[in-house]
C-alpha positions as a printed Julia matrix, in Angstrom:
144×3 Matrix{Float64}:
  7.3    -6.8   22.12
  6.25   -3.16  22.03
  5.47   -1.19  25.16
  4.32    2.32  25.93
  7.27    4.17  27.38
  7.08    6.17  30.57
  9.35    8.18  32.84
 11.25    5.06  33.91
 12.24    4.51  30.27
 13.78    7.94  29.61
 17.38    6.73  29.53
 16.55    3.83  27.22
 14.68    6.2   24.87
 17.47    8.76  24.88
 20.15    6.14  24.17
 18.2     5.04  21.09
 17.24    8.55  20.01
 20.82    9.84  20.11
 21.65    7.27  17.42
 19.18    9.03  15.13
 19.46   12.64  16.33
 23.24   12.63  16.62
 23.59   16.36  17.26
 22.06   15.85  20.72
 23.36   14.37  23.95
 21.69   11.64  25.98
 21.21   14.05  28.91
 19.64   16.71  26.69
 17.23   14.15  25.22
 16.31   12.79  28.67
 15.41   16.32  29.75
 13.51   17.04  26.53
 11.59   13.75  26.58
 10.7    14.22  30.25
  9.1    17.59  29.44
  7.31   16.15  26.42
  5.84   13.33  28.51
  4.46   15.82  31.03
  2.26   17.6   28.48
  0.06   14.53  27.96
 -0.21   15.18  24.23
  2.46   12.72  23.14
  3.45    9.09  23.5
  6.67    7.13  23.09
  6.78    3.45  22.23
  9.72    1.06  22.67
 10.36   -2.07  20.59
 12.16   -4.95  22.28
 13.66   -8.12  20.82
 14.85  -10.81  23.23
 14.6    -8.3   26.07
 16.82   -5.72  24.33
 15.49   -2.29  23.31
 16.06   -2.03  19.56
 13.76    0.76  18.44
 11.38    3.53  19.4
  8.74    5.83  18.01
  7.54    9.21  19.21
  4.14   10.55  18.25
  2.06   13.46  19.41
 -1.15   15.34  18.85
 -0.8    18.48  16.76
 -3.49   21.11  16.94
 -1.83   23.67  14.67
 -2.13   23.33  10.89
 -0.42   20.24   9.54
  0.44   20.33   5.83
 -2.06   18.35   3.76
 -4.58   17.67   6.56
 -8.15   18.82   7.08
 -8.91   17.95  10.71
 -7.58   18.62  14.19
 -6.0    17.21  16.19
 -3.7    15.29  13.88
 -1.55   12.41  15.05
  2.04   13.15  14.1
  5.05   10.88  13.87
  7.85   12.95  15.39
 10.5    10.27  15.13
 10.97    6.57  14.5
 14.15    4.54  14.74
 15.23    0.91  14.59
 18.84   -0.1   15.22
 20.96   -1.35  12.34
 20.82   -5.13  12.19
 17.14   -5.14  13.18
 15.82   -3.27  10.16
 13.68   -4.69   7.36
 11.88   -7.02   9.78
  8.67   -5.0   10.05
  9.57   -3.46  13.44
  9.17    0.15  12.29
  5.76   -0.76  10.86
  4.79   -2.25  14.24
  5.89    0.94  16.01
  4.0     3.1   13.53
  0.86    1.0   13.99
  1.02    1.58  17.76
  1.32    5.33  17.13
 -1.67    5.28  14.79
 -3.8     3.35  17.29
 -2.83    5.82  20.02
 -3.76    8.75  17.75
 -7.17    7.22  16.96
 -7.79    6.66  20.67
 -7.08   10.36  21.15
 -9.63   11.56  18.62
 -7.52   11.8   15.48
 -8.9    11.09  12.02
 -5.61   11.8   10.24
 -1.97   10.95  10.83
  1.01   12.8    9.38
  4.78   12.89   9.37
  7.71   14.51   7.61
 11.28   13.81   6.6
 14.21   15.83   5.38
 14.16   16.23   1.61
 17.43   14.28   1.2
 16.56   11.42   3.57
 15.8     8.76   0.96
 15.49    5.92   3.5
 12.84    7.84   5.44
 11.04    8.78   2.22
 10.87    5.12   1.16
  9.66    4.08   4.63
  6.86    6.65   4.54
  5.69    5.67   1.06
  5.84    1.97   2.0
  3.63    2.77   5.01
  1.0     4.33   2.71
  1.7     7.96   3.54
  0.88   10.32   0.67
  3.31   13.12  -0.05
  1.56   16.42   0.7
  4.19   18.97  -0.24
  7.9    19.69  -0.54
  9.4    22.81   0.94
 12.76   24.36   1.49
 13.02   26.5    4.62
 15.25   29.56   4.88
 16.6    31.59   7.81
 18.81   34.58   8.3
 20.1    36.47  11.28
 18.92   40.03  11.85
C-alpha cells in the first residue's frame, strides 16, 4: 500500500530518510520535512508492506530551470528510498508512479530527477524507469 504522507507521518518519513541521507538527524529531517509540507509545492509518499513502512518518495514542483526540460513547472523527484530486503520488488517504481501522477495533477508536462555521479544504483534505477540522461556536471566551491 502507498499513501500520501502528511504531518502525522513526519517521524516515519524521517526515520526512513535518515537511512538514505545519513549525514542528517531524525529531528533535523522532521523539521525540514514539516517546512517543506507547508509550502504546498511538494508531496511525500510512504510505501507499506504488511503494515510496516518500508519506503518513501519525495517530489516537488520546480519553477526554476531544470536541466534538460522545456516547460514549467516540472515535477522533480527529490528523493526515493526502499529499505534493504524490500528492494527489487517494484516498490520504488510504484512510489515513482505516484509522484508522476501527483505532478501531472499539478500541471506538469515533464518530470525530472538527479543523482550523484558515482551513485551507480541510482543511475541504474533512473534509466530503468525511462529517464533520459540530460547532462553530467561537476560542481565546485571555494571559501572567500
